[in-house]
N, C-alpha and C positions, 0 to 999 in steps of 0.2 A: 749843194746836190751829190749823194755818194753815189755814183753806178759802178756797177763794173763793166769790164769791156762785152761780158757776154749779156748782162740785161741792157744796154746801150745798142749791142747789134739786133737783139731781141724786136725792142722799139723803132730801129729802124727799119727791119724788115718788114712787119707788121704794115707800118704805115706805106711804106712801097710798095707792097702787092695788095694794099687795101686799093689804091687808085692804078691797079694794071699797067704798073711801070716797070721797065728794063731798069738795071743795075746803072747802065750807063746814062741814061736818059733823067734817072732819079741825081748821078755825080752831079750832071751837066744842069739839073736845077738847082742844086746845091752850091754850085760853083766851083767843085771840087774833082780833082783828076779821079778816075773810074778806080784805079786802083787804090788809092786812100778808099774811095767809098768801101770796095773789095775787104780791104785790111778790117773797117769798121763792122762791117757786116757779117762777116768771119769771127767779128770777136777777137780778132787778134792784134789791132789796138783800139785807144780810147780816145776819141778827139780831145784833142788839145781844152777844145773852148767847147765841152759837151752841153752846158745849158746853152750857149749860142746857135750850137749846130740842131738842139732838140725845138729848138721857136723857129729854126727856120725849115725843119721837118713839117711842123704843122701847119706854117704858111704855105709851101709847096702842097702839100693835100688839101687843105681849103680850097686852092686857088684852083688845082684840076677836078675838084666837087663841083664847083661851080661850075668851072668849063663842060664839064660832063653832062653838068643839069642842063644847061643850055642847048646840047646836042642831042639830047636823048627826046 
């Protein structure tokens, strides 16, 4: 998987916003420091293990969609 830092940033931002979560909350869900997440989302750094992070992002989104569906 060859992603640029900006493509990675766009991916995680889109998914975070789709579940109406703050950067801090999303970072906590992913198990990373907020400053690390901020650098990813701003396109300043690409996660060393981007494929794993992408998988984790998808899991967080699925979990939160289910949670929102239960409370809707």
